[in-house]
mmCIF file as Biopython writes it, N, C-alpha, C and O atoms, coordinates in Angstrom:
data_model
#
loop_
_atom_site.group_PDB
_atom_site.id
_atom_site.type_symbol
_atom_site.label_atom_id
_atom_site.label_alt_id
_atom_site.label_comp_id
_atom_site.label_asym_id
_atom_site.label_entity_id
_atom_site.label_seq_id
_atom_site.pdbx_PDB_ins_code
_atom_site.Cartn_x
_atom_site.Cartn_y
_atom_site.Cartn_z
_atom_site.occupancy
_atom_site.B_iso_or_equiv
_atom_site.auth_seq_id
_atom_site.auth_asym_id
_atom_site.pdbx_PDB_model_num
ATOM 1   N N  . MET A ? 1  ? 27.060 -12.631 37.247 1.0 0.0 1  A 1 
ATOM 2   C CA . MET A ? 1  ? 27.364 -12.095 35.936 1.0 0.0 1  A 1 
ATOM 3   C C  . MET A ? 1  ? 26.130 -12.171 35.024 1.0 0.0 1  A 1 
ATOM 4   O O  . MET A ? 1  ? 25.910 -11.285 34.199 1.0 0.0 1  A 1 
ATOM 5   N N  . SER A ? 2  ? 25.337 -13.223 35.178 1.0 0.0 2  A 1 
ATOM 6   C CA . SER A ? 2  ? 24.154 -13.329 34.334 1.0 0.0 2  A 1 
ATOM 7   C C  . SER A ? 2  ? 23.163 -12.204 34.622 1.0 0.0 2  A 1 
ATOM 8   O O  . SER A ? 2  ? 22.481 -11.735 33.711 1.0 0.0 2  A 1 
ATOM 9   N N  . ARG A ? 3  ? 23.077 -11.768 35.868 1.0 0.0 3  A 1 
ATOM 10  C CA . ARG A ? 3  ? 22.200 -10.637 36.197 1.0 0.0 3  A 1 
ATOM 11  C C  . ARG A ? 3  ? 22.679 -9.359  35.514 1.0 0.0 3  A 1 
ATOM 12  O O  . ARG A ? 3  ? 21.871 -8.544  35.070 1.0 0.0 3  A 1 
ATOM 13  N N  . LEU A ? 4  ? 23.980 -9.195  35.435 1.0 0.0 4  A 1 
ATOM 14  C CA . LEU A ? 4  ? 24.535 -8.018  34.756 1.0 0.0 4  A 1 
ATOM 15  C C  . LEU A ? 4  ? 24.178 -8.042  33.278 1.0 0.0 4  A 1 
ATOM 16  O O  . LEU A ? 4  ? 23.856 -7.006  32.694 1.0 0.0 4  A 1 
ATOM 17  N N  . ILE A ? 5  ? 24.235 -9.220  32.675 1.0 0.0 5  A 1 
ATOM 18  C CA . ILE A ? 5  ? 23.883 -9.352  31.256 1.0 0.0 5  A 1 
ATOM 19  C C  . ILE A ? 5  ? 22.425 -8.961  31.039 1.0 0.0 5  A 1 
ATOM 20  O O  . ILE A ? 5  ? 22.101 -8.235  30.100 1.0 0.0 5  A 1 
ATOM 21  N N  . ILE A ? 6  ? 21.547 -9.453  31.921 1.0 0.0 6  A 1 
ATOM 22  C CA . ILE A ? 6  ? 20.130 -9.109  31.803 1.0 0.0 6  A 1 
ATOM 23  C C  . ILE A ? 6  ? 19.930 -7.608  31.987 1.0 0.0 6  A 1 
ATOM 24  O O  . ILE A ? 6  ? 19.144 -6.988  31.271 1.0 0.0 6  A 1 
ATOM 25  N N  . LYS A ? 7  ? 20.640 -7.033  32.945 1.0 0.0 7  A 1 
ATOM 26  C CA . LYS A ? 7  ? 20.520 -5.593  33.200 1.0 0.0 7  A 1 
ATOM 27  C C  . LYS A ? 7  ? 20.977 -4.786  31.987 1.0 0.0 7  A 1 
ATOM 28  O O  . LYS A ? 7  ? 20.359 -3.780  31.636 1.0 0.0 7  A 1 
ATOM 29  N N  . LEU A ? 8  ? 22.047 -5.223  31.358 1.0 0.0 8  A 1 
ATOM 30  C CA . LEU A ? 8  ? 22.535 -4.511  30.182 1.0 0.0 8  A 1 
ATOM 31  C C  . LEU A ? 8  ? 21.601 -4.686  28.990 1.0 0.0 8  A 1 
ATOM 32  O O  . LEU A ? 8  ? 21.472 -3.788  28.158 1.0 0.0 8  A 1 
ATOM 33  N N  . THR A ? 9  ? 20.953 -5.841  28.913 1.0 0.0 9  A 1 
ATOM 34  C CA . THR A ? 9  ? 20.020 -6.104  27.825 1.0 0.0 9  A 1 
ATOM 35  C C  . THR A ? 9  ? 18.773 -5.243  27.959 1.0 0.0 9  A 1 
ATOM 36  O O  . THR A ? 9  ? 18.256 -4.730  26.966 1.0 0.0 9  A 1 
ATOM 37  N N  . GLN A ? 10 ? 18.288 -5.083  29.196 1.0 0.0 10 A 1 
ATOM 38  C CA . GLN A ? 10 ? 17.099 -4.276  29.443 1.0 0.0 10 A 1 
ATOM 39  C C  . GLN A ? 10 ? 17.460 -3.263  30.545 1.0 0.0 10 A 1 
ATOM 40  O O  . GLN A ? 10 ? 17.235 -3.530  31.725 1.0 0.0 10 A 1 
ATOM 41  N N  . PRO A ? 11 ? 18.016 -2.106  30.165 1.0 0.0 11 A 1 
ATOM 42  C CA . PRO A ? 11 ? 18.501 -1.141  31.159 1.0 0.0 11 A 1 
ATOM 43  C C  . PRO A ? 11 ? 17.403 -0.432  31.963 1.0 0.0 11 A 1 
ATOM 44  O O  . PRO A ? 11 ? 17.694 0.155   33.005 1.0 0.0 11 A 1 
ATOM 45  N N  . ASP A ? 12 ? 16.163 -0.474  31.504 1.0 0.0 12 A 1 
ATOM 46  C CA . ASP A ? 12 ? 15.071 0.200   32.204 1.0 0.0 12 A 1 
ATOM 47  C C  . ASP A ? 12 ? 14.613 -0.666  33.382 1.0 0.0 12 A 1 
ATOM 48  O O  . ASP A ? 12 ? 14.005 -1.719  33.185 1.0 0.0 12 A 1 
ATOM 49  N N  . GLU A ? 13 ? 14.909 -0.215  34.609 1.0 0.0 13 A 1 
ATOM 50  C CA . GLU A ? 13 ? 14.601 -1.010  35.798 1.0 0.0 13 A 1 
ATOM 51  C C  . GLU A ? 13 ? 13.106 -1.272  35.940 1.0 0.0 13 A 1 
ATOM 52  O O  . GLU A ? 13 ? 12.706 -2.372  36.322 1.0 0.0 13 A 1 
ATOM 53  N N  . GLU A ? 14 ? 12.289 -0.289  35.643 1.0 0.0 14 A 1 
ATOM 54  C CA . GLU A ? 14 ? 10.841 -0.470  35.757 1.0 0.0 14 A 1 
ATOM 55  C C  . GLU A ? 14 ? 10.354 -1.569  34.815 1.0 0.0 14 A 1 
ATOM 56  O O  . GLU A ? 14 ? 9.537  -2.409  35.194 1.0 0.0 14 A 1 
ATOM 57  N N  . LYS A ? 15 ? 10.861 -1.555  33.588 1.0 0.0 15 A 1 
ATOM 58  C CA . LYS A ? 15 ? 10.462 -2.573  32.602 1.0 0.0 15 A 1 
ATOM 59  C C  . LYS A ? 15 ? 10.963 -3.956  33.035 1.0 0.0 15 A 1 
ATOM 60  O O  . LYS A ? 15 ? 10.244 -4.945  32.892 1.0 0.0 15 A 1 
ATOM 61  N N  . ARG A ? 16 ? 12.190 -4.031  33.562 1.0 0.0 16 A 1 
ATOM 62  C CA . ARG A ? 16 ? 12.707 -5.310  34.064 1.0 0.0 16 A 1 
ATOM 63  C C  . ARG A ? 16 ? 11.812 -5.856  35.160 1.0 0.0 16 A 1 
ATOM 64  O O  . ARG A ? 16 ? 11.513 -7.050  35.184 1.0 0.0 16 A 1 
ATOM 65  N N  . ASN A ? 17 ? 11.383 -4.995  36.064 1.0 0.0 17 A 1 
ATOM 66  C CA . ASN A ? 17 ? 10.512 -5.433  37.150 1.0 0.0 17 A 1 
ATOM 67  C C  . ASN A ? 17 ? 9.171  -5.935  36.624 1.0 0.0 17 A 1 
ATOM 68  O O  . ASN A ? 17 ? 8.619  -6.898  37.156 1.0 0.0 17 A 1 
ATOM 69  N N  . GLN A ? 18 ? 8.644  -5.292  35.586 1.0 0.0 18 A 1 
ATOM 70  C CA . GLN A ? 18 ? 7.390  -5.743  34.981 1.0 0.0 18 A 1 
ATOM 71  C C  . GLN A ? 18 ? 7.566  -7.114  34.328 1.0 0.0 18 A 1 
ATOM 72  O O  . GLN A ? 18 ? 6.714  -7.991  34.470 1.0 0.0 18 A 1 
ATOM 73  N N  . LEU A ? 19 ? 8.667  -7.289  33.620 1.0 0.0 19 A 1 
ATOM 74  C CA . LEU A ? 19 ? 8.901  -8.535  32.894 1.0 0.0 19 A 1 
ATOM 75  C C  . LEU A ? 19 ? 9.272  -9.691  33.813 1.0 0.0 19 A 1 
ATOM 76  O O  . LEU A ? 19 ? 9.067  -10.854 33.464 1.0 0.0 19 A 1 
ATOM 77  N N  . ARG A ? 20 ? 9.810  -9.382  34.975 1.0 0.0 20 A 1 
ATOM 78  C CA . ARG A ? 20 ? 10.232 -10.428 35.905 1.0 0.0 20 A 1 
ATOM 79  C C  . ARG A ? 20 ? 9.065  -11.349 36.268 1.0 0.0 20 A 1 
ATOM 80  O O  . ARG A ? 20 ? 9.246  -12.557 36.420 1.0 0.0 20 A 1 
ATOM 81  N N  . ASP A ? 21 ? 7.875  -10.775 36.406 1.0 0.0 21 A 1 
ATOM 82  C CA . ASP A ? 21 ? 6.704  -11.600 36.713 1.0 0.0 21 A 1 
ATOM 83  C C  . ASP A ? 21 ? 6.404  -12.581 35.590 1.0 0.0 21 A 1 
ATOM 84  O O  . ASP A ? 21 ? 5.910  -13.681 35.840 1.0 0.0 21 A 1 
ATOM 85  N N  . VAL A ? 22 ? 6.698  -12.192 34.364 1.0 0.0 22 A 1 
ATOM 86  C CA . VAL A ? 22 ? 6.428  -13.063 33.216 1.0 0.0 22 A 1 
ATOM 87  C C  . VAL A ? 22 ? 7.431  -14.210 33.177 1.0 0.0 22 A 1 
ATOM 88  O O  . VAL A ? 22 ? 7.036  -15.376 33.179 1.0 0.0 22 A 1 
ATOM 89  N N  . TYR A ? 23 ? 8.723  -13.893 33.142 1.0 0.0 23 A 1 
ATOM 90  C CA . TYR A ? 23 ? 9.713  -14.961 32.996 1.0 0.0 23 A 1 
ATOM 91  C C  . TYR A ? 23 ? 9.995  -15.678 34.309 1.0 0.0 23 A 1 
ATOM 92  O O  . TYR A ? 23 ? 10.473 -16.812 34.297 1.0 0.0 23 A 1 
ATOM 93  N N  . GLY A ? 24 ? 9.711  -15.045 35.432 1.0 0.0 24 A 1 
ATOM 94  C CA . GLY A ? 24 ? 9.959  -15.670 36.724 1.0 0.0 24 A 1 
ATOM 95  C C  . GLY A ? 24 ? 9.051  -16.849 37.013 1.0 0.0 24 A 1 
ATOM 96  O O  . GLY A ? 24 ? 9.366  -17.678 37.867 1.0 0.0 24 A 1 
ATOM 97  N N  . ASN A ? 25 ? 7.935  -16.938 36.319 1.0 0.0 25 A 1 
ATOM 98  C CA . ASN A ? 25 ? 6.984  -18.029 36.529 1.0 0.0 25 A 1 
ATOM 99  C C  . ASN A ? 25 ? 6.901  -18.983 35.341 1.0 0.0 25 A 1 
ATOM 100 O O  . ASN A ? 25 ? 6.008  -19.828 35.284 1.0 0.0 25 A 1 
ATOM 101 N N  . ASP A ? 26 ? 7.811  -18.853 34.410 1.0 0.0 26 A 1 
ATOM 102 C CA . ASP A ? 26 ? 7.809  -19.689 33.213 1.0 0.0 26 A 1 
ATOM 103 C C  . ASP A ? 26 ? 9.140  -20.431 33.131 1.0 0.0 26 A 1 
ATOM 104 O O  . ASP A ? 26 ? 10.160 -19.842 32.770 1.0 0.0 26 A 1 
ATOM 105 N N  . ALA A ? 27 ? 9.132  -21.710 33.464 1.0 0.0 27 A 1 
ATOM 106 C CA . ALA A ? 27 ? 10.363 -22.491 33.507 1.0 0.0 27 A 1 
ATOM 107 C C  . ALA A ? 27 ? 11.087 -22.505 32.160 1.0 0.0 27 A 1 
ATOM 108 O O  . ALA A ? 27 ? 12.316 -22.458 32.120 1.0 0.0 27 A 1 
ATOM 109 N N  . MET A ? 28 ? 10.339 -22.570 31.063 1.0 0.0 28 A 1 
ATOM 110 C CA . MET A ? 28 ? 10.984 -22.610 29.739 1.0 0.0 28 A 1 
ATOM 111 C C  . MET A ? 28 ? 11.721 -21.306 29.437 1.0 0.0 28 A 1 
ATOM 112 O O  . MET A ? 28 ? 12.790 -21.318 28.826 1.0 0.0 28 A 1 
ATOM 113 N N  . MET A ? 29 ? 11.148 -20.186 29.866 1.0 0.0 29 A 1 
ATOM 114 C CA . MET A ? 29 ? 11.830 -18.910 29.643 1.0 0.0 29 A 1 
ATOM 115 C C  . MET A ? 29 ? 13.105 -18.830 30.477 1.0 0.0 29 A 1 
ATOM 116 O O  . MET A ? 29 ? 14.125 -18.328 30.005 1.0 0.0 29 A 1 
ATOM 117 N N  . LEU A ? 30 ? 13.052 -19.328 31.722 1.0 0.0 30 A 1 
ATOM 118 C CA . LEU A ? 30 ? 14.247 -19.313 32.563 1.0 0.0 30 A 1 
ATOM 119 C C  . LEU A ? 30 ? 15.332 -20.221 31.990 1.0 0.0 30 A 1 
ATOM 120 O O  . LEU A ? 30 ? 16.515 -19.882 32.031 1.0 0.0 30 A 1 
ATOM 121 N N  . ILE A ? 31 ? 14.930 -21.376 31.456 1.0 0.0 31 A 1 
ATOM 122 C CA . ILE A ? 31 ? 15.893 -22.270 30.818 1.0 0.0 31 A 1 
ATOM 123 C C  . ILE A ? 31 ? 16.514 -21.587 29.601 1.0 0.0 31 A 1 
ATOM 124 O O  . ILE A ? 31 ? 17.722 -21.689 29.391 1.0 0.0 31 A 1 
ATOM 125 N N  . ALA A ? 32 ? 15.717 -20.900 28.804 1.0 0.0 32 A 1 
ATOM 126 C CA . ALA A ? 32 ? 16.223 -20.203 27.619 1.0 0.0 32 A 1 
ATOM 127 C C  . ALA A ? 32 ? 17.216 -19.115 28.009 1.0 0.0 32 A 1 
ATOM 128 O O  . ALA A ? 32 ? 18.244 -18.947 27.353 1.0 0.0 32 A 1 
ATOM 129 N N  . VAL A ? 33 ? 16.917 -18.383 29.065 1.0 0.0 33 A 1 
ATOM 130 C CA . VAL A ? 33 ? 17.846 -17.349 29.541 1.0 0.0 33 A 1 
ATOM 131 C C  . VAL A ? 33 ? 19.153 -18.005 29.976 1.0 0.0 33 A 1 
ATOM 132 O O  . VAL A ? 33 ? 20.235 -17.518 29.646 1.0 0.0 33 A 1 
ATOM 133 N N  . GLY A ? 34 ? 19.054 -19.107 30.715 1.0 0.0 34 A 1 
ATOM 134 C CA . GLY A ? 34 ? 20.253 -19.819 31.151 1.0 0.0 34 A 1 
ATOM 135 C C  . GLY A ? 34 ? 21.092 -20.301 29.986 1.0 0.0 34 A 1 
ATOM 136 O O  . GLY A ? 34 ? 22.319 -20.216 30.029 1.0 0.0 34 A 1 
ATOM 137 N N  . GLN A ? 35 ? 20.445 -20.806 28.944 1.0 0.0 35 A 1 
ATOM 138 C CA . GLN A ? 35 ? 21.169 -21.258 27.755 1.0 0.0 35 A 1 
ATOM 139 C C  . GLN A ? 35 ? 21.858 -20.095 27.047 1.0 0.0 35 A 1 
ATOM 140 O O  . GLN A ? 35 ? 22.985 -20.228 26.569 1.0 0.0 35 A 1 
ATOM 141 N N  . THR A ? 36 ? 21.177 -18.965 26.984 1.0 0.0 36 A 1 
ATOM 142 C CA . THR A ? 36 ? 21.758 -17.788 26.344 1.0 0.0 36 A 1 
ATOM 143 C C  . THR A ? 36 ? 22.999 -17.325 27.097 1.0 0.0 36 A 1 
ATOM 144 O O  . THR A ? 36 ? 24.023 -17.019 26.486 1.0 0.0 36 A 1 
ATOM 145 N N  . VAL A ? 37 ? 22.908 -17.274 28.404 1.0 0.0 37 A 1 
ATOM 146 C CA . VAL A ? 37 ? 24.055 -16.856 29.218 1.0 0.0 37 A 1 
ATOM 147 C C  . VAL A ? 37 ? 25.197 -17.860 29.075 1.0 0.0 37 A 1 
ATOM 148 O O  . VAL A ? 37 ? 26.357 -17.466 28.962 1.0 0.0 37 A 1 
ATOM 149 N N  . ALA A ? 38 ? 24.877 -19.153 29.079 1.0 0.0 38 A 1 
ATOM 150 C CA . ALA A ? 38 ? 25.914 -20.171 28.927 1.0 0.0 38 A 1 
ATOM 151 C C  . ALA A ? 38 ? 26.612 -20.053 27.577 1.0 0.0 38 A 1 
ATOM 152 O O  . ALA A ? 38 ? 27.829 -20.214 27.488 1.0 0.0 38 A 1 
ATOM 153 N N  . THR A ? 39 ? 25.850 -19.775 26.538 1.0 0.0 39 A 1 
ATOM 154 C CA . THR A ? 39 ? 26.439 -19.589 25.206 1.0 0.0 39 A 1 
ATOM 155 C C  . THR A ? 39 ? 27.364 -18.379 25.191 1.0 0.0 39 A 1 
ATOM 156 O O  . THR A ? 39 ? 28.441 -18.423 24.596 1.0 0.0 39 A 1 
ATOM 157 N N  . GLU A ? 40 ? 26.946 -17.304 25.844 1.0 0.0 40 A 1 
ATOM 158 C CA . GLU A ? 40 ? 27.797 -16.113 25.897 1.0 0.0 40 A 1 
ATOM 159 C C  . GLU A ? 40 ? 29.101 -16.413 26.627 1.0 0.0 40 A 1 
ATOM 160 O O  . GLU A ? 40 ? 30.173 -16.024 26.164 1.0 0.0 40 A 1 
ATOM 161 N N  . PHE A ? 41 ? 29.019 -17.105 27.771 1.0 0.0 41 A 1 
ATOM 162 C CA . PHE A ? 41 ? 30.239 -17.447 28.514 1.0 0.0 41 A 1 
ATOM 163 C C  . PHE A ? 41 ? 31.147 -18.348 27.680 1.0 0.0 41 A 1 
ATOM 164 O O  . PHE A ? 41 ? 32.364 -18.168 27.680 1.0 0.0 41 A 1 
ATOM 165 N N  . ALA A ? 42 ? 30.565 -19.315 26.971 1.0 0.0 42 A 1 
ATOM 166 C CA . ALA A ? 42 ? 31.359 -20.216 26.134 1.0 0.0 42 A 1 
ATOM 167 C C  . ALA A ? 42 ? 32.042 -19.452 25.002 1.0 0.0 42 A 1 
ATOM 168 O O  . ALA A ? 42 ? 33.189 -19.737 24.657 1.0 0.0 42 A 1 
ATOM 169 N N  . THR A ? 43 ? 31.341 -18.492 24.432 1.0 0.0 43 A 1 
ATOM 170 C CA . THR A ? 43 ? 31.919 -17.674 23.360 1.0 0.0 43 A 1 
ATOM 171 C C  . THR A ? 43 ? 33.094 -16.851 23.878 1.0 0.0 43 A 1 
ATOM 172 O O  . THR A ? 43 ? 34.134 -16.759 23.226 1.0 0.0 43 A 1 
ATOM 173 N N  . ILE A ? 44 ? 32.923 -16.259 25.044 1.0 0.0 44 A 1 
ATOM 174 C CA . ILE A ? 44 ? 34.007 -15.459 25.645 1.0 0.0 44 A 1 
ATOM 175 C C  . ILE A ? 44 ? 35.199 -16.351 25.958 1.0 0.0 44 A 1 
ATOM 176 O O  . ILE A ? 44 ? 36.341 -15.976 25.693 1.0 0.0 44 A 1 
ATOM 177 N N  . ALA A ? 45 ? 34.941 -17.531 26.523 1.0 0.0 45 A 1 
ATOM 178 C CA . ALA A ? 45 ? 36.025 -18.459 26.846 1.0 0.0 45 A 1 
ATOM 179 C C  . ALA A ? 45 ? 36.769 -18.902 25.595 1.0 0.0 45 A 1 
ATOM 180 O O  . ALA A ? 45 ? 37.998 -18.971 25.589 1.0 0.0 45 A 1 
ATOM 181 N N  . ALA A ? 46 ? 36.024 -19.201 24.539 1.0 0.0 46 A 1 
ATOM 182 C CA . ALA A ? 46 ? 36.656 -19.614 23.278 1.0 0.0 46 A 1 
ATOM 183 C C  . ALA A ? 46 ? 37.480 -18.475 22.701 1.0 0.0 46 A 1 
ATOM 184 O O  . ALA A ? 46 ? 38.581 -18.705 22.200 1.0 0.0 46 A 1 
ATOM 185 N N  . ALA A ? 47 ? 36.976 -17.264 22.762 1.0 0.0 47 A 1 
ATOM 186 C CA . ALA A ? 47 ? 37.711 -16.114 22.230 1.0 0.0 47 A 1 
ATOM 187 C C  . ALA A ? 47 ? 38.978 -15.875 23.035 1.0 0.0 47 A 1 
ATOM 188 O O  . ALA A ? 47 ? 40.031 -15.591 22.463 1.0 0.0 47 A 1 
ATOM 189 N N  . ASN A ? 48 ? 38.891 -15.986 24.340 1.0 0.0 48 A 1 
ATOM 190 C CA . ASN A ? 48 ? 40.085 -15.802 25.180 1.0 0.0 48 A 1 
ATOM 191 C C  . ASN A ? 48 ? 41.131 -16.867 24.862 1.0 0.0 48 A 1 
ATOM 192 O O  . ASN A ? 48 ? 42.322 -16.568 24.773 1.0 0.0 48 A 1 
ATOM 193 N N  . ASN A ? 49 ? 40.685 -18.102 24.695 1.0 0.0 49 A 1 
ATOM 194 C CA . ASN A ? 49 ? 41.612 -19.186 24.366 1.0 0.0 49 A 1 
ATOM 195 C C  . ASN A ? 49 ? 42.215 -18.970 22.982 1.0 0.0 49 A 1 
ATOM 196 O O  . ASN A ? 49 ? 43.388 -19.274 22.770 1.0 0.0 49 A 1 
ATOM 197 N N  . TYR A ? 50 ? 41.437 -18.455 22.046 1.0 0.0 50 A 1 
ATOM 198 C CA . TYR A ? 50 ? 41.927 -18.183 20.693 1.0 0.0 50 A 1 
ATOM 199 C C  . TYR A ? 50 ? 43.098 -17.203 20.731 1.0 0.0 50 A 1 
ATOM 200 O O  . TYR A ? 50 ? 44.116 -17.415 20.072 1.0 0.0 50 A 1 
ATOM 201 N N  . TRP A ? 51 ? 42.948 -16.145 21.495 1.0 0.0 51 A 1 
ATOM 202 C CA . TRP A ? 51 ? 43.985 -15.115 21.531 1.0 0.0 51 A 1 
ATOM 203 C C  . TRP A ? 51 ? 45.232 -15.560 22.278 1.0 0.0 51 A 1 
ATOM 204 O O  . TRP A ? 51 ? 46.294 -14.967 22.091 1.0 0.0 51 A 1 
ATOM 205 N N  . ARG A ? 52 ? 45.140 -16.569 23.103 1.0 0.0 52 A 1 
ATOM 206 C CA . ARG A ? 52 ? 46.308 -17.063 23.843 1.0 0.0 52 A 1 
ATOM 207 C C  . ARG A ? 52 ? 47.214 -17.913 22.972 1.0 0.0 52 A 1 
ATOM 208 O O  . ARG A ? 52 ? 48.388 -18.100 23.291 1.0 0.0 52 A 1 
ATOM 209 N N  . LYS A ? 53 ? 46.685 -18.425 21.887 1.0 0.0 53 A 1 
ATOM 210 C CA . LYS A ? 53 ? 47.492 -19.324 21.019 1.0 0.0 53 A 1 
ATOM 211 C C  . LYS A ? 53 ? 48.457 -18.572 20.171 1.0 0.0 53 A 1 
ATOM 212 O O  . LYS A ? 53 ? 49.199 -19.175 19.396 1.0 0.0 53 A 1 
#
C-alpha cells in the first residue's frame, strides 16, 4: 500500500525512477517516508473508528 501512495504522489514513472536513486540511498529520507505512510494509515484507522461509533 505504501508503494501505491508513493505512485499516487508522483505519478510520472520516469521522475520516480530518477528520484529513487536519491531516497534509496538516504536512510533519513526512507525513515521520513515510512513515518508519513504510518501517519496516513493511523489517520485512516482513526477515521474508520470514528464513523463506527
